[in-house]
N, C-alpha and C positions, 0 to 999 in steps of 0.2 A: 676827584677821584682818582687815584692811576690806579690803575689794572696792570697787572703780568698776569699773562697765562704760562703754563707751566701742563709738559706732557711727562704722563708716566706710562711707558711701555712694558712689554716682558717680552725677551728675546733670550735664545739658547735651546737647543735640544734639551740639556737637562732638566729648564724647568725655574732655572736662573731668573730673577726678576731685574731688569736695568731702571733706574728710576731717571731722569733728565729733566731739566728745569731747561723753558725758553723763553724769548724774550724779542720779537722781533724775530733778527737774522742770528742773536746771539742763544748759546746753545751751555748749559753751565750741568755740570752734578748735581746735583741735591747738597753735599756737604759742602757744598762754594756758595749756597743760595745767599746766608747770612753772610756776606762778605758783598755781595752784589750790590743787595736791596740797605742803602742807609736808611737810620731814623728806622731800627727794627723794631720797637720799642709798638709800633704805632702800625704795624703789619701783620695781619692774619691769612691764611692760608684755607682755604675752602676749597672740599674733594668734595667731587661728585660720582661715584658710583656705580649710578644706573638706576638708583633704587631710590636712594637722600642726600641730601646735602649734607655737610659736616662743616664745620668751619671750627680749624684751632688753630692756636696759636705758633710761629716759625719753632717756640723752643721747644715747644712737643712735637714738632715734623718726623723728627727721626723716628720716636718710638711709635709713629701713628701709622705711617704709608706702611708697613708690613703687615699691620692690622686690616688694611683694607686690599692687598691683592692678595691671593692665593701660591699656591706652590705651584697649581698645576697650567700647563700655556693653553693657549684659542679659545678658554670661552668665556666667550660675550657678554656673557649675565655677567662674570664675576669682575675682570677687568675695571683697573682706573680711569673712565673717560676723561676728565678736566678736571683740572685743578689750577684754581685761582688766587691770587694772591689780592686783596682791595685794601687800598687804603684806608682808615676810620678818621671818625672825627673824633674821638677819643681813645683810650687806649685799652685793649680787653682787660678784664682779667686772665691770673696768667694762676692756673692752679695744678697740684696734682693730677697727673693723667688717670691715675687707677683710684682717687677718690671724686673729682667735681668734675661734670661736663654742662653745670649750670649757666656757667655766662660765656655760651660760646653763641655770636651772634648768628644770622642768621641772613643766608644770602639767597634772593630770587631767580626763578631760574633765567632770566637777562641777566645774571652779573651784577646788579647792582646788591647795596648792603640794605638790608630791610629791620634792621635794628638789633639792640642786643637783649627781648624781651626773650628768656628762659623758656615762655611756655610754645614759643614760636618752632623753637626745635621739632622737625620730624614733620610739619607740614608740607608735602611735596606734591606738586601739580604739574603738570601740563599747561604752558601757555603763561595762567595767571594762576598765585596762588590761593587757595580758600581765604577769604576774608573774615576776621574777628571781630564781630560785631556783634555775638550774641553778650550781653549784658547779666551780670549777675540776677538782676530781676526775673531776666528773661529763665532762664536756669531754672530759678528756683519756682515757677511755673510748668514749666514745662515736666520739670518732676511731679509737682503737687497735682496739676488737671488734665499732665500731657495725658493720663488713658483714662480718665473718666469719663467715658462714653457712652455709646450704644447698652456696650458688653456688661453694666451696670442698670443701665435706667432702661431695660428692655429687657438683654438675655437672662437676667438674675432671675424674671419669670419664669423661664423654661427651667431654669436649674431646680426653683422652688416647688416646681409642677414636678419637678422629678425625684427629688431627693429630700424633699420637707425643710422645715425652717433652718432645723438641728443639722443637717447635714450638710446646707445651703453655707451654715456658718461657718463651721466647723472647713469643709472643704476651701473655701477663701482665705479663712483662717491659715490652713500648710500649704497654700499655694501663694501667699501674700508672707510669710515667715523666709518662703522659698526665695521669694521676689528681694528680700531686704537685703539677703548676705549676697545673693548673685550682687545685687547694685553697691554694697559696699566695697567686692570683691571687684566690680569694674571701675570704682573709682578711686581704690589704690592703683590700679593701673594706668587707669587715665590720667592723675595728676602727676607718677613718673614715666609714663609717655604718652603726651598729649598729642598724638600723633594722628593722621590720616585714617580714616576705615577703623578705628575705634577696636573693639570687639573682636572685630575679624581678623584685623590686621596681629591681635594678640595671641589670637587660635594659630594661627599662620607659623607664628614665631615660637612661642612657647610647645605647642601641642606637636605641628604636624603641618603642613603646605598645604596636604589635600586634604587634610579634612579642615583645614582653615578655607577653603577653594568651594569645600561642598557647603558649609556653615554662611559662607558669604552670599553665594549664588540663592542659597534658600531664604535666606533672609530678603532679599532681592528679592527674588518671585514671589513672597510673600507679601511680601508690601505692593507689589505692580499689581497682584490681582486682586488685593482687597477694595485697591480702588472706586473699581468700576463697582463691585457692590455695597459699599459707602454712598458710591453717588444715587445709585438704587434707593437705599434707605434713607437719603435725604430726600429724596421725591416724595416716596410714600409717606412720611411725615406732613408731606403740604397736602397730601390727600385727609388727614383731619378737618381742615377744614374748606378745600374745593377739592371733592372728588370727580367733576366731570375735565379736569382739564388730564390733558393729553403728557402723559411721566415724561417724554423725551424734553419734551417744554423746560422741565425743570433740571432735569440730567443735561442741556447746555448752560442752563445760566449757572447751575454750580461749578461746573467744566470751565468756563469762562474766570470766575473768582477766581478758583483756582491758579486758572493762567496769569492773573492781573497779579495773585500774590506775590507767584515766581520771579515778576519783572523786578522785585524789588530784595530779589536773594536773600541769604539768610538770613538779615535785616525784619525781613517783610516776613517770614515765617515766625520767629521770634516776637513782633509784637502782635502777631495777629494769636497766637498761643496764649500770650499774656492776656489780651484783653478776652478772648476765652474761655480761658478756667476760670478768671474770676466771676464770668457768670458763674460756670459751672459749681464751682466752691460755694457762691451764694446760695442755688438753688440746693446745695448737699445741705448745707448747712437751716436751712428754710424746710424744707422738709423733714429733718430730724426735730424742731422745732413742734411742724405741724403735728405730725405721726404720734407724738406725746398726747399731745392733745387730743387725737382722735382715740388713741387706747384709753384716754382717763374719760372718754363720754364728754370730752367738752364740745363737741362739733356729730352731725347727723344723728342716731334715732337707733343706734345698738346698745349704746350707752357705756358702763364701764365693760374693757373686753380682758386686760391684761394679759394671763400667761392659754386664755381659749384655747386657742387654734395651733397650740405644742400639744394639746389632749387629745383634741378633735379637730381634725381630721385623724394629728402624732405628727410627733415629729422629727421621723422617720416616714420614707416613702419608699417603696420599691426594693428594699434590703440595699445589700451591698451593689446592685447595678446601678440603683438610682444615687448612691453617691460617689461612684468612682464616674458617673455623667456630669456632674461637679466639675470636676478640673477641668474639663475642656472648656466650658463655659466661663469659670474662673481665668485660666491662662489665656482667652478672647478677650477678657475686660482689664487685665492688668496687662496687655500685650502693650508697649509702647511707652514702659517705664525706663527699656537700657538705650533711648534713644538720648537721654543723657551723655550717654557714655560715647555717643555717636556724634554729639557737637561739640566735645573736646575740643576738634580743632577749627574750630569754628566762635572760641568763648574770649572773649578778651583778655579770661584770669581764669585758666580753668584749676591753679592750685587752691585759689578758694572757694569758687563759683561750685565747683563739682563735689566734690565733699559737703557742703554747708546741701545740697539738691540732692544727694543722697541721703542724707539724714532726714531729711523731709518725707522721705518714701515709708518711713515706721508710721509716721502720724497720718499719711494718706490711708496707710492700711487701715489703720485703727479707728479713724475716725469717720474718713469719709465711704469707706466700703464696710468697715467692720457692723457699727454704731447704726448706719443707713438698712442693712440687711437685717442686721438684729431687729428695728424697729417693724421693717418692712414685715420679717415675719408674725410679729405679732398683731397686725390689722390687715393684713390678706391670707386667705385659708389657703393650702396648700391643695387642697383638689377645686379649686374654682374653674371651671371649666373654661373659661376667657383665657386662661395663662395659657392653654394649648396652641394657641398663637401668637407667643411672645417669642418669636424667630425675625431674624432681619430690624427694621425697625418697624414694626406693624404696632405704633402707640397708642393704638388701643388695647394692645395686651399688655404693655407695660402695667407693671405691678403698680408703680410711683402712681400713674392715671386710674389704677382699677379703684387706689386706693381714696384718693380725693373725688371721685367719681361717688364712691357707697357711702361719703363723707356728706353727699347732699351738696359742695361747691360748685358752682357755676363756671365763676372764670376761671378759676387755676390749672382745670386740665388744659386748656389756651396754653396756659404760660406755661405749664413745663410743656409742654407738646414743641412749643416755641425752643425752650431748652434741649430736649433730645435736639431737634433739629443741628441745634450750636452747634452739641458734641459729636453728632457723627460728623458735620462740616471741620469740625478739630479734627478727625480719625482720618480727614480725607487731603487735609493739609497735613499731617505728618506722615501717611505714604508718600506723599512728595520728598518730604526731606528725609526722610529713611530708607528706602529705593536709590534713589539719585545719588547722593553722599555715600552707601556702598557699592554702586555700581562704576563711579568714580574712582573710589579708592582700591578697587579690584583693577579696574584697567590701569593706572599706576605701578600693579604688581605683576602687571602681563596678565593676567584672570582672566582678563575680559577684553574684546576688541578697542585697539587702542584711540582712536577718535573716542571713546568714550572718558578719555583723561581730559580732552578739552575745559579749560572754565576758561572764561570770559575774565575780561578788565574789572568786572563788579562782583566777581568772586563765583560766576553761576555756574554750573555743570552744562551747560545747554543740553550737549545731544542725552543727558542722561535725563532732564527736564522733558525733552519733546520727545522720547520713549513712554515714559510712565504719562504723559497728558494722551497718548497714544495710546495705548490700554485702559485706561479712561473713557477711549469711546465704544469701550466693551457694553459701557451701561446703557447703550441705546437699546441693546437688545431686552431690557427690560419689560417692555409691552408687548413681547413675545411668545408663544403658546408653550415653548419649551425653556424659557427664562431661568424657573427653575432648576428642572434638568442641570443648564450649565452652568448658572452660578453656584450649584450643588460642587460640580466636580474643580470648579475655580478653586472656591473657598478650600475645599480638599487637599489643594496643592499647599495651603500655610495651618492646614490644622493642627499639628503638630510641632511647627518650625519652633513655636515660643520654647519648650521643652527643650529641643537642640541646642537651640543658642542659649539658654541661659544656663546649662548641663557644659554646653561646652568653656563660659565663660569661670564658670566654677571652676573648674577640669585646669583654663589657662591658669588661672591664679596659683593653682595648686604645682602647677607647674614650674610657676615665674619665681614662685617661692623657694623649691627647692633648686633650683638652679641657681638664685640664687645667693643661699649657701654655700655653693661645692663651688662656686665660681670666690668665693670670698668675701663677699661683700657685706656688708652689715646692715640690722636691721636700721640702726639709726639713721643711714641714710636714706631709707624713704621718704618724703615728703608727709606723705599723708597713710594709717598706717591702718587696712583693716582691722576695726574693732574686736573681731569674733576670730582673727588672725585664720591660718590656714585652715583648722578643722570648721571654721564656721563655714569657708568655700567646702570639704570635703562634705560636709552635711547639705549644704543646695544641693551639691552632684548627685548625694544620693537618694535623697528628694526626687530631683529631676526625672533620675532613674523611676524610684516608685509609681510617680505619676502617668509613667509612658508603660508602666505594665500595668496599672489601671487601667486606662484609655488603651490599652490592647484586649483586656479583659472585655471591656466595655462595648469595642465595636463590635466583637464576636457576638455577645450576647447582652442585647440593648436594654431588654427588659427580662426577669428570673424567667419567665414561660418561654422566653421567644427562641425561635432556629436561628443559625448562622445565616446570614444576609452578605452575601459576595460584595454587592453593590454597596450596602451598608459600608462595610468593614471597610473596601478598599476609599471612599469617602471619608472614612474618619481616621483612617492610616495611611492614605497614598503618599503624605511626606517622608513615611521613611523608606520604602523604596527609592524617591527622586535621591531621597541625600548620599545612598549607599550606589547609585547610577554615579553621580556628580564626583562622590571620593574616590571610587575607581577608575571613573576617567581621567580624574588629573594623576594621580598613579602611574594610566598608562601613557600620557603626555609628557610627565615630565620624568621617567623612567627610573623614579624616589619610590624604590620599594621600603624603605626601613617605616615601621608603625609608629614610631615618632623622632621626634629632635632629641640627639645625647644631649642630659644634661651641660657637661663642660662643653657642647659647642651651643648652646642656644646663646644669641645675642643679645646681650642685654646693655650694650653702652651704647646703639644706634635710637639717638632722638632719646634718647636718655637727660631726664628732668633733677638731679638730686637735689637729697636738702640739705641747705645750705646753713649753719648756726648761725651766721654773723646776722641773718635777714631774722628770724626771728628768737630773741633774745631767751635762755629759759626762765621761764617763769614760777617762781617762789609760791610753793603752795601753802595759804594758810588759810582762815578762817574767814577774814572779810572778803578775799575772792571768791570764797566756794561758790555763792550764785551765779557769778559770771564764766566759773569752770564748768558747773554743769548743766548751764545754758552751750555753753559752746561744745558738750558732749551731745547735745540732743539736740539742739539745732546746726 
């Protein structure tokens, strides 16, 4: 592989830019580069800006260099640091600079040619690149089963007790609809920009770097603090069978298991999630069938139940306070779905896998959540005192386990307890993926310590993984007398994180579409278009704000007759002042006091993968292919 290095430097008191090329001792002006290099058609230019690699054909060099170099001088963050020319095994596609960037190959950090897959543009790492080892089946299971965990199997009992069966269904439907709008917005951006960091990067680019900094660290902290909680929760599920064993034993076992999974990198995460999600999906389907049988009087001695519990004790409990309390539980239950966008940088075909996975969110919400919760409200009364303990992973208070026990089925409670254990381990596995990839991406952007950006040859962000495992050691305090207080404050750090992140994703999509229009791009250039459009994202943002307001009210008044409690309020709303602190912190560090990035200054070209009409010819709409088109739209 032939390699010629070029330097681009800035000189002159007036800020004028001088471009020069060098090969050994030879220095040439850029305009003479084409004369210097033979066989021009098989060369391309790779520009490293300090934030990302860009590779361009030499025919586009003259129009591209000014875009990468600003007018000001001495700014190390904005200067071009290195330009390389590599000889490729085939001639790259030469396209109009203003229309397509899809065929630009990617250069690894060591200067080697890394392939011409358009999805790889924008994957930026220090050391080695993240590896694209997530297959389509992995992405599907991350979307369908990635967030089916203790929030559904256990936490739903607290929501049922707080708000009643009707409030439970309505609250989960509102949050579910909001999440469906969010994932579609994220899917459009992730296919268009399959870059490392996903939504954190989008918020920095399309909204404001300071807000992106706050969202990135808030999201990373949320996953860091949830891991020890999930490890304790998994250990509690074991007490269903053996109450005499020390919890620390199982914490150590689960922590070692998570460490072993990390050895296999993102492929290990994908394979484990694939298997665990299949088990959780099978459990959900099985409970739906069993719940119908129980409601109809097929098992147990209660006879036909019908809608009995919707009348006594009633469809709603505790007024608006109970209804508002459902939102936080629902957000915790649905949390993790956005990992599909975070996995875009490690998917082998994000253009195909991400839209398909995002569409599955609708079916997961409609079938696995709403149907299960509706049946649950029919067979478990909201005033059951055993539901008071339905927090964490106390499986003895799980409404699913209670329904099975009340039906007099002997073996199934243990089986479902095993399912809950698997679900909790799955969430812990997602913790390691969500936090490590977010921290690594932030380090790449200079918003985290530089050493966190390191990725080894197997595509593993080693230092980020070690930090996540270190946070997992906090789970050993689970046996202490003050563990509930400690974990209460740890979870307070992540209590509202999902609402902030989901709302920011919707805002980023709205801003991206606005900048897309202002800068003269067309919707036809977007490979996957959000079927809900920009208005869907606006509605999603509005619903997130409503949920934040409802949660604020519920934090002040947890029950209709309760007095405000400062401790309870901050444990429910601590994430808000932390986000504000992080936002102001980066404003002070960056000295960028703008509230948002002007639309004309939004970077829409770095790492973009535009639609290529030649890849997918327009399909003629006929009655014969109607079923195929409907299936593609839904799945």
